[in-house]
PDB file of N, CA, C and O in Angstrom:
ATOM      1  N   MET A   1      -1.438 -17.278  97.918  1.00  0.00           N
ATOM      2  CA  MET A   1      -1.279 -17.940  96.658  1.00  0.00           C
ATOM      3  C   MET A   1      -3.305 -18.080  95.950  1.00  0.00           C
ATOM      4  O   MET A   1      -4.291 -18.141  96.684  1.00  0.00           O
ATOM      5  N   LYS A   2      -3.311 -18.087  95.171  1.00  0.00           N
ATOM      6  CA  LYS A   2      -4.680 -18.607  95.130  1.00  0.00           C
ATOM      7  C   LYS A   2      -4.294 -20.464  94.214  1.00  0.00           C
ATOM      8  O   LYS A   2      -3.262 -20.790  93.628  1.00  0.00           O
ATOM      9  N   LEU A   3      -5.363 -21.165  94.403  1.00  0.00           N
ATOM     10  CA  LEU A   3      -5.346 -22.536  93.701  1.00  0.00           C
ATOM     11  C   LEU A   3      -5.426 -22.927  92.109  1.00  0.00           C
ATOM     12  O   LEU A   3      -6.499 -22.817  91.515  1.00  0.00           O
ATOM     13  N   LEU A   4      -4.723 -23.201  91.715  1.00  0.00           N
ATOM     14  CA  LEU A   4      -4.922 -23.240  90.174  1.00  0.00           C
ATOM     15  C   LEU A   4      -5.986 -24.379  89.262  1.00  0.00           C
ATOM     16  O   LEU A   4      -6.366 -25.259  90.034  1.00  0.00           O
ATOM     17  N   SER A   5      -6.184 -24.446  88.755  1.00  0.00           N
ATOM     18  CA  SER A   5      -7.356 -25.471  88.559  1.00  0.00           C
ATOM     19  C   SER A   5      -6.186 -26.308  87.768  1.00  0.00           C
ATOM     20  O   SER A   5      -5.197 -25.696  87.365  1.00  0.00           O
ATOM     21  N   MET A   6      -6.318 -27.696  87.560  1.00  0.00           N
ATOM     22  CA  MET A   6      -5.370 -29.151  87.059  1.00  0.00           C
ATOM     23  C   MET A   6      -3.999 -28.377  86.143  1.00  0.00           C
ATOM     24  O   MET A   6      -2.801 -28.124  86.277  1.00  0.00           O
ATOM     25  N   ASP A   7      -5.081 -28.229  85.192  1.00  0.00           N
ATOM     26  CA  ASP A   7      -4.043 -27.519  84.229  1.00  0.00           C
ATOM     27  C   ASP A   7      -3.357 -26.668  83.984  1.00  0.00           C
ATOM     28  O   ASP A   7      -2.696 -26.543  82.953  1.00  0.00           O
ATOM     29  N   GLY A   8      -3.415 -25.828  85.050  1.00  0.00           N
ATOM     30  CA  GLY A   8      -2.520 -24.816  84.945  1.00  0.00           C
ATOM     31  C   GLY A   8      -1.200 -25.542  85.902  1.00  0.00           C
ATOM     32  O   GLY A   8      -0.013 -25.606  85.585  1.00  0.00           O
ATOM     33  N   ALA A   9      -2.116 -26.241  87.641  1.00  0.00           N
ATOM     34  CA  ALA A   9      -0.978 -26.543  88.049  1.00  0.00           C
ATOM     35  C   ALA A   9       0.342 -27.584  87.492  1.00  0.00           C
ATOM     36  O   ALA A   9       1.496 -27.830  87.843  1.00  0.00           O
ATOM     37  N   LEU A  10      -0.443 -27.935  86.598  1.00  0.00           N
ATOM     38  CA  LEU A  10       0.256 -29.287  85.962  1.00  0.00           C
ATOM     39  C   LEU A  10       1.526 -28.659  85.123  1.00  0.00           C
ATOM     40  O   LEU A  10       2.657 -29.128  84.998  1.00  0.00           O
ATOM     41  N   LEU A  11       0.831 -27.146  84.457  1.00  0.00           N
ATOM     42  CA  LEU A  11       1.686 -26.426  83.826  1.00  0.00           C
ATOM     43  C   LEU A  11       3.183 -26.088  84.176  1.00  0.00           C
ATOM     44  O   LEU A  11       4.297 -26.162  83.658  1.00  0.00           O
ATOM     45  N   ARG A  12       2.466 -25.590  85.585  1.00  0.00           N
ATOM     46  CA  ARG A  12       3.698 -24.551  86.368  1.00  0.00           C
ATOM     47  C   ARG A  12       4.249 -25.824  86.796  1.00  0.00           C
ATOM     48  O   ARG A  12       5.157 -26.215  86.063  1.00  0.00           O
ATOM     49  N   ARG A  13       3.993 -26.502  87.668  1.00  0.00           N
ATOM     50  CA  ARG A  13       4.741 -27.564  88.048  1.00  0.00           C
ATOM     51  C   ARG A  13       6.015 -28.343  87.315  1.00  0.00           C
ATOM     52  O   ARG A  13       6.928 -28.923  87.902  1.00  0.00           O
ATOM     53  N   ARG A  14       5.772 -28.151  85.337  1.00  0.00           N
ATOM     54  CA  ARG A  14       6.310 -29.277  84.249  1.00  0.00           C
ATOM     55  C   ARG A  14       7.641 -27.665  83.970  1.00  0.00           C
ATOM     56  O   ARG A  14       8.828 -27.728  83.649  1.00  0.00           O
ATOM     57  N   ILE A  15       7.174 -26.991  84.128  1.00  0.00           N
ATOM     58  CA  ILE A  15       7.630 -25.339  84.237  1.00  0.00           C
ATOM     59  C   ILE A  15       8.730 -25.558  84.822  1.00  0.00           C
ATOM     60  O   ILE A  15       9.737 -25.970  84.247  1.00  0.00           O
ATOM     61  N   LEU A  16       8.617 -25.230  86.364  1.00  0.00           N
ATOM     62  CA  LEU A  16       9.695 -26.060  87.258  1.00  0.00           C
ATOM     63  C   LEU A  16      10.807 -26.177  87.055  1.00  0.00           C
ATOM     64  O   LEU A  16      11.774 -25.416  87.039  1.00  0.00           O
ATOM     65  N   ARG A  17      10.498 -28.086  86.750  1.00  0.00           N
ATOM     66  CA  ARG A  17      11.350 -28.871  86.343  1.00  0.00           C
ATOM     67  C   ARG A  17      11.894 -28.723  85.181  1.00  0.00           C
ATOM     68  O   ARG A  17      12.967 -29.305  85.028  1.00  0.00           O
ATOM     69  N   LEU A  18      11.374 -27.957  84.075  1.00  0.00           N
ATOM     70  CA  LEU A  18      12.160 -27.902  83.005  1.00  0.00           C
ATOM     71  C   LEU A  18      13.410 -26.480  83.390  1.00  0.00           C
ATOM     72  O   LEU A  18      14.303 -26.138  82.614  1.00  0.00           O
ATOM     73  N   ASN A  19      13.253 -26.116  84.184  1.00  0.00           N
ATOM     74  CA  ASN A  19      13.934 -25.011  84.889  1.00  0.00           C
ATOM     75  C   ASN A  19      15.127 -25.690  85.971  1.00  0.00           C
ATOM     76  O   ASN A  19      16.235 -25.237  86.259  1.00  0.00           O
ATOM     77  N   VAL A  20      14.588 -26.684  86.342  1.00  0.00           N
ATOM     78  CA  VAL A  20      15.869 -28.105  87.182  1.00  0.00           C
ATOM     79  C   VAL A  20      16.719 -28.478  85.718  1.00  0.00           C
ATOM     80  O   VAL A  20      17.878 -28.617  85.329  1.00  0.00           O
ATOM     81  N   VAL A  21      16.049 -28.507  85.468  1.00  0.00           N
ATOM     82  CA  VAL A  21      16.538 -29.327  84.310  1.00  0.00           C
ATOM     83  C   VAL A  21      17.913 -28.722  83.138  1.00  0.00           C
ATOM     84  O   VAL A  21      18.933 -29.288  82.744  1.00  0.00           O
ATOM     85  N   ALA A  22      17.391 -27.461  82.887  1.00  0.00           N
ATOM     86  CA  ALA A  22      18.191 -26.941  82.479  1.00  0.00           C
ATOM     87  C   ALA A  22      19.333 -25.872  83.788  1.00  0.00           C
ATOM     88  O   ALA A  22      20.432 -25.492  83.384  1.00  0.00           O
ATOM     89  N   GLY A  23      18.895 -25.528  85.220  1.00  0.00           N
ATOM     90  CA  GLY A  23      20.066 -25.964  85.547  1.00  0.00           C
ATOM     91  C   GLY A  23      21.426 -26.527  85.173  1.00  0.00           C
ATOM     92  O   GLY A  23      22.470 -26.244  84.586  1.00  0.00           O
ATOM     93  N   LEU A  24      20.741 -27.596  85.925  1.00  0.00           N
ATOM     94  CA  LEU A  24      21.531 -29.098  85.990  1.00  0.00           C
ATOM     95  C   LEU A  24      22.434 -29.333  84.365  1.00  0.00           C
ATOM     96  O   LEU A  24      23.491 -29.963  84.322  1.00  0.00           O
ATOM     97  N   LEU A  25      21.731 -28.652  83.020  1.00  0.00           N
ATOM     98  CA  LEU A  25      22.715 -28.820  82.076  1.00  0.00           C
ATOM     99  C   LEU A  25      23.665 -28.034  82.100  1.00  0.00           C
ATOM    100  O   LEU A  25      24.840 -28.392  82.017  1.00  0.00           O
ATOM    101  N   VAL A  26      23.125 -26.394  82.266  1.00  0.00           N
ATOM    102  CA  VAL A  26      24.515 -25.290  82.612  1.00  0.00           C
ATOM    103  C   VAL A  26      25.400 -25.841  82.701  1.00  0.00           C
ATOM    104  O   VAL A  26      26.268 -26.052  81.854  1.00  0.00           O
ATOM    105  N   ALA A  27      25.278 -26.387  84.456  1.00  0.00           N
ATOM    106  CA  ALA A  27      25.820 -26.518  84.965  1.00  0.00           C
ATOM    107  C   ALA A  27      27.354 -27.680  84.492  1.00  0.00           C
ATOM    108  O   ALA A  27      28.520 -27.683  84.888  1.00  0.00           O
ATOM    109  N   ILE A  28      26.429 -28.745  83.262  1.00  0.00           N
ATOM    110  CA  ILE A  28      27.245 -29.866  82.565  1.00  0.00           C
ATOM    111  C   ILE A  28      28.460 -29.559  81.967  1.00  0.00           C
ATOM    112  O   ILE A  28      29.601 -30.020  81.936  1.00  0.00           O
ATOM    113  N   VAL A  29      27.957 -28.809  81.592  1.00  0.00           N
ATOM    114  CA  VAL A  29      28.779 -27.842  80.309  1.00  0.00           C
ATOM    115  C   VAL A  29      28.998 -26.861  80.673  1.00  0.00           C
ATOM    116  O   VAL A  29      28.682 -25.965  79.890  1.00  0.00           O
ATOM    117  N   ALA A  30      29.583 -26.458  81.896  1.00  0.00           N
ATOM    118  CA  ALA A  30      30.522 -25.667  82.104  1.00  0.00           C
ATOM    119  C   ALA A  30      31.341 -27.082  82.499  1.00  0.00           C
ATOM    120  O   ALA A  30      32.481 -27.081  82.034  1.00  0.00           O
ATOM    121  N   VAL A  31      31.161 -27.702  82.891  1.00  0.00           N
ATOM    122  CA  VAL A  31      32.168 -28.445  83.826  1.00  0.00           C
ATOM    123  C   VAL A  31      32.999 -28.973  82.617  1.00  0.00           C
ATOM    124  O   VAL A  31      34.181 -28.756  82.352  1.00  0.00           O
ATOM    125  N   VAL A  32      31.936 -29.835  81.853  1.00  0.00           N
ATOM    126  CA  VAL A  32      32.977 -30.409  80.332  1.00  0.00           C
ATOM    127  C   VAL A  32      33.783 -29.450  79.687  1.00  0.00           C
ATOM    128  O   VAL A  32      34.901 -29.761  79.277  1.00  0.00           O
ATOM    129  N   LEU A  33      33.291 -28.228  79.548  1.00  0.00           N
ATOM    130  CA  LEU A  33      33.944 -27.186  79.496  1.00  0.00           C
ATOM    131  C   LEU A  33      35.901 -27.509  79.590  1.00  0.00           C
ATOM    132  O   LEU A  33      36.799 -27.734  78.779  1.00  0.00           O
ATOM    133  N   SER A  34      35.753 -27.331  81.302  1.00  0.00           N
ATOM    134  CA  SER A  34      36.293 -26.714  82.229  1.00  0.00           C
ATOM    135  C   SER A  34      37.293 -27.615  81.726  1.00  0.00           C
ATOM    136  O   SER A  34      38.335 -27.150  81.262  1.00  0.00           O
ATOM    137  N   VAL A  35      37.004 -29.379  81.786  1.00  0.00           N
ATOM    138  CA  VAL A  35      38.062 -30.261  81.829  1.00  0.00           C
ATOM    139  C   VAL A  35      38.748 -30.439  79.776  1.00  0.00           C
ATOM    140  O   VAL A  35      39.964 -30.396  79.592  1.00  0.00           O
ATOM    141  N   THR A  36      37.914 -30.592  78.711  1.00  0.00           N
ATOM    142  CA  THR A  36      38.178 -30.859  77.700  1.00  0.00           C
ATOM    143  C   THR A  36      38.814 -29.345  77.468  1.00  0.00           C
ATOM    144  O   THR A  36      39.264 -29.539  76.338  1.00  0.00           O
ATOM    145  N   GLY A  37      39.141 -28.034  77.753  1.00  0.00           N
ATOM    146  CA  GLY A  37      39.741 -27.293  76.856  1.00  0.00           C
ATOM    147  C   GLY A  37      41.021 -26.862  76.715  1.00  0.00           C
ATOM    148  O   GLY A  37      41.898 -27.196  77.511  1.00  0.00           O
ATOM    149  N   GLU A  38      41.180 -26.286  75.958  1.00  0.00           N
ATOM    150  CA  GLU A  38      42.578 -26.843  75.525  1.00  0.00           C
ATOM    151  C   GLU A  38      43.469 -25.385  75.096  1.00  0.00           C
ATOM    152  O   GLU A  38      43.451 -24.877  73.975  1.00  0.00           O
ATOM    153  N   TYR A  39      44.084 -24.972  76.048  1.00  0.00           N
ATOM    154  CA  TYR A  39      44.270 -23.237  76.041  1.00  0.00           C
ATOM    155  C   TYR A  39      45.981 -23.376  75.450  1.00  0.00           C
ATOM    156  O   TYR A  39      46.483 -24.365  74.915  1.00  0.00           O
ATOM    157  N   SER A  40      46.800 -21.722  75.824  1.00  0.00           N
ATOM    158  CA  SER A  40      47.611 -21.826  75.478  1.00  0.00           C
ATOM    159  C   SER A  40      48.598 -21.461  75.903  1.00  0.00           C
ATOM    160  O   SER A  40      49.656 -21.479  75.273  1.00  0.00           O
ATOM    161  N   ASN A  41      48.431 -20.973  77.288  1.00  0.00           N
ATOM    162  CA  ASN A  41      49.252 -20.544  78.520  1.00  0.00           C
ATOM    163  C   ASN A  41      48.464 -21.272  79.254  1.00  0.00           C
ATOM    164  O   ASN A  41      47.468 -21.861  78.833  1.00  0.00           O
ATOM    165  N   LEU A  42      49.079 -21.267  80.975  1.00  0.00           N
ATOM    166  CA  LEU A  42      48.336 -21.243  82.124  1.00  0.00           C
ATOM    167  C   LEU A  42      47.554 -20.549  82.275  1.00  0.00           C
ATOM    168  O   LEU A  42      46.396 -20.960  82.354  1.00  0.00           O
ATOM    169  N   ALA A  43      47.915 -18.919  82.401  1.00  0.00           N
ATOM    170  CA  ALA A  43      46.973 -17.952  82.272  1.00  0.00           C
ATOM    171  C   ALA A  43      45.599 -17.901  82.035  1.00  0.00           C
ATOM    172  O   ALA A  43      44.622 -17.734  82.765  1.00  0.00           O
ATOM    173  N   ASP A  44      45.799 -18.131  80.542  1.00  0.00           N
ATOM    174  CA  ASP A  44      44.180 -18.426  79.873  1.00  0.00           C
ATOM    175  C   ASP A  44      42.902 -19.380  80.939  1.00  0.00           C
ATOM    176  O   ASP A  44      41.746 -19.391  81.364  1.00  0.00           O
ATOM    177  N   ARG A  45      44.240 -20.096  80.908  1.00  0.00           N
ATOM    178  CA  ARG A  45      43.454 -22.117  81.575  1.00  0.00           C
ATOM    179  C   ARG A  45      43.071 -20.983  82.887  1.00  0.00           C
ATOM    180  O   ARG A  45      42.007 -20.365  82.864  1.00  0.00           O
ATOM    181  N   GLU A  46      43.977 -20.827  83.895  1.00  0.00           N
ATOM    182  CA  GLU A  46      43.284 -20.175  84.982  1.00  0.00           C
ATOM    183  C   GLU A  46      41.834 -19.889  85.174  1.00  0.00           C
ATOM    184  O   GLU A  46      40.998 -20.279  85.990  1.00  0.00           O
ATOM    185  N   ALA A  47      41.806 -18.858  83.872  1.00  0.00           N
ATOM    186  CA  ALA A  47      41.274 -17.854  83.308  1.00  0.00           C
ATOM    187  C   ALA A  47      40.020 -18.344  82.919  1.00  0.00           C
ATOM    188  O   ALA A  47      39.126 -17.708  83.479  1.00  0.00           O
ATOM    189  N   ALA A  48      39.691 -19.045  82.331  1.00  0.00           N
ATOM    190  CA  ALA A  48      38.512 -19.363  81.690  1.00  0.00           C
ATOM    191  C   ALA A  48      37.913 -20.506  82.858  1.00  0.00           C
ATOM    192  O   ALA A  48      36.866 -20.199  83.427  1.00  0.00           O
ATOM    193  N   GLU A  49      38.615 -21.893  83.231  1.00  0.00           N
ATOM    194  CA  GLU A  49      38.618 -22.545  84.315  1.00  0.00           C
ATOM    195  C   GLU A  49      37.713 -21.645  85.741  1.00  0.00           C
ATOM    196  O   GLU A  49      36.733 -22.213  86.224  1.00  0.00           O
ATOM    197  N   SER A  50      37.931 -20.959  86.020  1.00  0.00           N
ATOM    198  CA  SER A  50      37.350 -20.110  87.522  1.00  0.00           C
ATOM    199  C   SER A  50      36.169 -19.362  87.153  1.00  0.00           C
ATOM    200  O   SER A  50      35.262 -19.182  87.966  1.00  0.00           O
ATOM    201  N   VAL A  51      36.116 -18.749  85.531  1.00  0.00           N
ATOM    202  CA  VAL A  51      34.732 -18.407  84.868  1.00  0.00           C
ATOM    203  C   VAL A  51      33.532 -19.716  85.060  1.00  0.00           C
ATOM    204  O   VAL A  51      32.405 -19.702  85.555  1.00  0.00           O
ATOM    205  N   PHE A  52      34.109 -20.495  84.612  1.00  0.00           N
ATOM    206  CA  PHE A  52      33.569 -22.033  84.080  1.00  0.00           C
ATOM    207  C   PHE A  52      33.296 -22.408  85.871  1.00  0.00           C
ATOM    208  O   PHE A  52      32.241 -22.992  86.116  1.00  0.00           O
ATOM    209  N   ASN A  53      33.984 -22.162  86.756  1.00  0.00           N
ATOM    210  CA  ASN A  53      33.786 -22.858  87.852  1.00  0.00           C
ATOM    211  C   ASN A  53      32.324 -22.321  88.040  1.00  0.00           C
ATOM    212  O   ASN A  53      31.364 -23.089  88.102  1.00  0.00           O
ATOM    213  N   LEU A  54      32.188 -20.664  88.144  1.00  0.00           N
ATOM    214  CA  LEU A  54      31.199 -19.777  88.437  1.00  0.00           C
ATOM    215  C   LEU A  54      30.308 -19.925  88.198  1.00  0.00           C
ATOM    216  O   LEU A  54      29.418 -19.804  89.041  1.00  0.00           O
ATOM    217  N   ILE A  55      30.047 -20.269  86.913  1.00  0.00           N
ATOM    218  CA  ILE A  55      28.720 -20.915  85.913  1.00  0.00           C
ATOM    219  C   ILE A  55      28.265 -22.568  85.972  1.00  0.00           C
ATOM    220  O   ILE A  55      27.267 -22.943  85.357  1.00  0.00           O
ATOM    221  N   ALA A  56      28.990 -23.390  86.672  1.00  0.00           N
ATOM    222  CA  ALA A  56      28.621 -24.270  87.418  1.00  0.00           C
ATOM    223  C   ALA A  56      28.096 -24.282  88.340  1.00  0.00           C
ATOM    224  O   ALA A  56      27.201 -25.067  88.654  1.00  0.00           O
ATOM    225  N   LEU A  57      28.666 -23.166  89.152  1.00  0.00           N
ATOM    226  CA  LEU A  57      27.809 -23.371  90.678  1.00  0.00           C
ATOM    227  C   LEU A  57      26.724 -22.554  90.582  1.00  0.00           C
ATOM    228  O   LEU A  57      25.754 -22.761  91.311  1.00  0.00           O
ATOM    229  N   GLY A  58      26.737 -21.350  89.530  1.00  0.00           N
ATOM    230  CA  GLY A  58      25.376 -21.397  89.452  1.00  0.00           C
ATOM    231  C   GLY A  58      24.061 -21.979  88.334  1.00  0.00           C
ATOM    232  O   GLY A  58      22.895 -21.953  87.939  1.00  0.00           O
ATOM    233  N   GLY A  59      25.065 -22.352  88.289  1.00  0.00           N
ATOM    234  CA  GLY A  59      23.449 -23.772  87.330  1.00  0.00           C
ATOM    235  C   GLY A  59      23.457 -24.703  88.467  1.00  0.00           C
ATOM    236  O   GLY A  59      22.500 -25.437  88.222  1.00  0.00           O
ATOM    237  N   VAL A  60      23.954 -25.072  89.504  1.00  0.00           N
ATOM    238  CA  VAL A  60      23.675 -25.992  91.188  1.00  0.00           C
ATOM    239  C   VAL A  60      22.665 -25.037  91.656  1.00  0.00           C
ATOM    240  O   VAL A  60      21.509 -25.445  91.536  1.00  0.00           O
ATOM    241  N   LEU A  61      22.856 -23.528  92.308  1.00  0.00           N
ATOM    242  CA  LEU A  61      22.354 -23.360  92.915  1.00  0.00           C
ATOM    243  C   LEU A  61      21.142 -23.028  91.924  1.00  0.00           C
ATOM    244  O   LEU A  61      20.177 -23.759  92.146  1.00  0.00           O
ATOM    245  N   TYR A  62      20.980 -22.267  91.064  1.00  0.00           N
ATOM    246  CA  TYR A  62      19.689 -22.507  90.230  1.00  0.00           C
ATOM    247  C   TYR A  62      18.747 -23.438  90.366  1.00  0.00           C
ATOM    248  O   TYR A  62      17.728 -23.371  91.054  1.00  0.00           O
ATOM    249  N   ALA A  63      19.258 -24.635  89.434  1.00  0.00           N
ATOM    250  CA  ALA A  63      18.390 -26.486  89.392  1.00  0.00           C
ATOM    251  C   ALA A  63      18.109 -25.832  91.390  1.00  0.00           C
ATOM    252  O   ALA A  63      17.020 -25.460  91.827  1.00  0.00           O
ATOM    253  N   ALA A  64      19.060 -25.871  91.977  1.00  0.00           N
ATOM    254  CA  ALA A  64      18.352 -26.245  93.550  1.00  0.00           C
ATOM    255  C   ALA A  64      17.267 -25.220  94.326  1.00  0.00           C
ATOM    256  O   ALA A  64      16.642 -25.425  95.366  1.00  0.00           O
ATOM    257  N   PHE A  65      17.269 -24.314  93.650  1.00  0.00           N
ATOM    258  CA  PHE A  65      16.312 -23.318  94.356  1.00  0.00           C
ATOM    259  C   PHE A  65      15.468 -23.362  93.515  1.00  0.00           C
ATOM    260  O   PHE A  65      14.350 -23.013  93.894  1.00  0.00           O
ATOM    261  N   ALA A  66      15.602 -23.751  92.192  1.00  0.00           N
ATOM    262  CA  ALA A  66      13.999 -24.031  91.681  1.00  0.00           C
ATOM    263  C   ALA A  66      13.261 -25.340  91.839  1.00  0.00           C
ATOM    264  O   ALA A  66      12.043 -25.474  91.720  1.00  0.00           O
ATOM    265  N   TRP A  67      13.958 -26.099  92.065  1.00  0.00           N
ATOM    266  CA  TRP A  67      13.364 -27.859  92.986  1.00  0.00           C
ATOM    267  C   TRP A  67      12.775 -27.422  94.209  1.00  0.00           C
ATOM    268  O   TRP A  67      11.681 -27.835  94.591  1.00  0.00           O
ATOM    269  N   MET A  68      13.677 -26.355  95.018  1.00  0.00           N
ATOM    270  CA  MET A  68      13.060 -25.839  96.183  1.00  0.00           C
ATOM    271  C   MET A  68      11.590 -25.320  96.298  1.00  0.00           C
ATOM    272  O   MET A  68      10.803 -25.506  97.226  1.00  0.00           O
ATOM    273  N   PHE A  69      11.411 -24.649  95.175  1.00  0.00           N
ATOM    274  CA  PHE A  69      10.736 -23.684  95.212  1.00  0.00           C
ATOM    275  C   PHE A  69       9.509 -24.920  94.440  1.00  0.00           C
ATOM    276  O   PHE A  69       8.344 -24.823  94.825  1.00  0.00           O
ATOM    277  N   CYS A  70       9.755 -25.708  93.684  1.00  0.00           N
ATOM    278  CA  CYS A  70       8.443 -26.822  92.849  1.00  0.00           C
ATOM    279  C   CYS A  70       8.182 -27.426  94.162  1.00  0.00           C
ATOM    280  O   CYS A  70       7.019 -27.489  94.562  1.00  0.00           O
ATOM    281  N   VAL A  71       9.263 -27.926  94.950  1.00  0.00           N
ATOM    282  CA  VAL A  71       8.329 -28.788  96.158  1.00  0.00           C
ATOM    283  C   VAL A  71       7.557 -28.206  97.518  1.00  0.00           C
ATOM    284  O   VAL A  71       6.779 -28.841  98.230  1.00  0.00           O
ATOM    285  N   MET A  72       7.996 -26.801  97.683  1.00  0.00           N
ATOM    286  CA  MET A  72       7.524 -25.935  98.595  1.00  0.00           C
ATOM    287  C   MET A  72       6.543 -25.195  98.544  1.00  0.00           C
ATOM    288  O   MET A  72       6.128 -24.484  99.459  1.00  0.00           O
ATOM    289  N   SER A  73       5.935 -25.350  97.061  1.00  0.00           N
ATOM    290  CA  SER A  73       4.855 -24.391  97.059  1.00  0.00           C
ATOM    291  C   SER A  73       3.660 -25.519  95.724  1.00  0.00           C
ATOM    292  O   SER A  73       2.612 -25.399  95.089  1.00  0.00           O
ATOM    293  N   LYS A  74       4.470 -26.258  95.902  1.00  0.00           N
ATOM    294  CA  LYS A  74       3.341 -27.856  95.149  1.00  0.00           C
ATOM    295  C   LYS A  74       1.951 -27.745  95.846  1.00  0.00           C
ATOM    296  O   LYS A  74       0.958 -28.049  95.184  1.00  0.00           O
ATOM    297  N   PRO A  75       1.777 -27.227  97.459  1.00  0.00           N
ATOM    298  CA  PRO A  75       0.832 -27.548  98.297  1.00  0.00           C
ATOM    299  C   PRO A  75      -0.502 -26.215  97.670  1.00  0.00           C
ATOM    300  O   PRO A  75      -1.724 -26.334  97.758  1.00  0.00           O
ATOM    301  N   PHE A  76       0.189 -25.172  97.139  1.00  0.00           N
ATOM    302  CA  PHE A  76      -0.319 -23.979  97.148  1.00  0.00           C
ATOM    303  C   PHE A  76      -0.753 -23.585  95.568  1.00  0.00           C
ATOM    304  O   PHE A  76      -1.316 -22.514  95.344  1.00  0.00           O
ATOM    305  N   TRP A  77      -0.462 -24.484  94.555  1.00  0.00           N
ATOM    306  CA  TRP A  77      -1.102 -24.538  93.290  1.00  0.00           C
ATOM    307  C   TRP A  77      -2.248 -25.101  92.905  1.00  0.00           C
ATOM    308  O   TRP A  77      -3.272 -24.627  92.413  1.00  0.00           O
ATOM    309  N   PHE A  78      -1.776 -26.685  93.340  1.00  0.00           N
ATOM    310  CA  PHE A  78      -2.566 -28.243  93.108  1.00  0.00           C
ATOM    311  C   PHE A  78      -4.323 -27.665  94.441  1.00  0.00           C
ATOM    312  O   PHE A  78      -4.543 -27.190  95.555  1.00  0.00           O
ATOM    313  N   PRO A  79      -5.059 -28.189  93.197  1.00  0.00           N
ATOM    314  CA  PRO A  79      -6.296 -28.190  93.572  1.00  0.00           C
ATOM    315  C   PRO A  79      -6.435 -29.558  94.747  1.00  0.00           C
ATOM    316  O   PRO A  79      -5.711 -30.554  94.738  1.00  0.00           O
ATOM    317  N   VAL A  80      -7.838 -29.212  95.955  1.00  0.00           N
ATOM    318  CA  VAL A  80      -8.006 -29.721  96.921  1.00  0.00           C
ATOM    319  C   VAL A  80      -8.989 -30.967  96.215  1.00  0.00           C
ATOM    320  O   VAL A  80     -10.021 -30.403  95.849  1.00  0.00           O
ATOM    321  N   SER A  81      -9.054 -32.297  95.918  1.00  0.00           N
ATOM    322  CA  SER A  81     -10.198 -32.946  95.257  1.00  0.00           C
ATOM    323  C   SER A  81     -11.081 -33.536  96.219  1.00  0.00           C
ATOM    324  O   SER A  81     -10.638 -33.388  97.358  1.00  0.00           O
ATOM    325  N   ASP A  82     -12.052 -34.085  96.177  1.00  0.00           N
ATOM    326  CA  ASP A  82     -12.845 -34.573  96.913  1.00  0.00           C
ATOM    327  C   ASP A  82     -12.038 -35.547  98.025  1.00  0.00           C
ATOM    328  O   ASP A  82     -12.263 -35.305  99.211  1.00  0.00           O
ATOM    329  N   LYS A  83     -11.082 -36.669  97.684  1.00  0.00           N
ATOM    330  CA  LYS A  83     -10.960 -37.628  98.005  1.00  0.00           C
ATOM    331  C   LYS A  83     -10.065 -36.475  99.669  1.00  0.00           C
ATOM    332  O   LYS A  83     -10.305 -36.573 100.873  1.00  0.00           O
ATOM    333  N   ASN A  84      -9.119 -35.572  98.957  1.00  0.00           N
ATOM    334  CA  ASN A  84      -8.276 -34.947 100.018  1.00  0.00           C
ATOM    335  C   ASN A  84      -9.011 -34.666 101.129  1.00  0.00           C
ATOM    336  O   ASN A  84      -8.687 -35.000 102.269  1.00  0.00           O
ATOM    337  N   LYS A  85     -10.230 -33.915 100.755  1.00  0.00           N
ATOM    338  CA  LYS A  85     -10.883 -33.356 102.154  1.00  0.00           C
ATOM    339  C   LYS A  85     -11.086 -34.090 103.356  1.00  0.00           C
ATOM    340  O   LYS A  85     -11.642 -35.187 103.312  1.00  0.00           O
ATOM    341  N   THR A  86     -10.680 -33.583 104.453  1.00  0.00           N
ATOM    342  CA  THR A  86     -10.985 -34.007 105.499  1.00  0.00           C
ATOM    343  C   THR A  86     -11.444 -33.386 106.703  1.00  0.00           C
ATOM    344  O   THR A  86     -11.705 -34.072 107.691  1.00  0.00           O
TER     345      THR A  86
END
């Protein structure tokens, strides 16, 4: 990977952090919909809750992978300043 300019590195980090927030938002919405849902019968409830659980799990996994990518790739993007050179 090539080092980016400071503006490019900050933009990329901001985009990755927004992906983390988006994943967590999807998980929260799925959990809220699962808890507050009103269903006509038990079969509908079980079907909807299994889908909501899969969506919530996917959101959490997406947020975790985006966060790990943000943390692990940070040294490759940010330019080395004169203070950090040894």
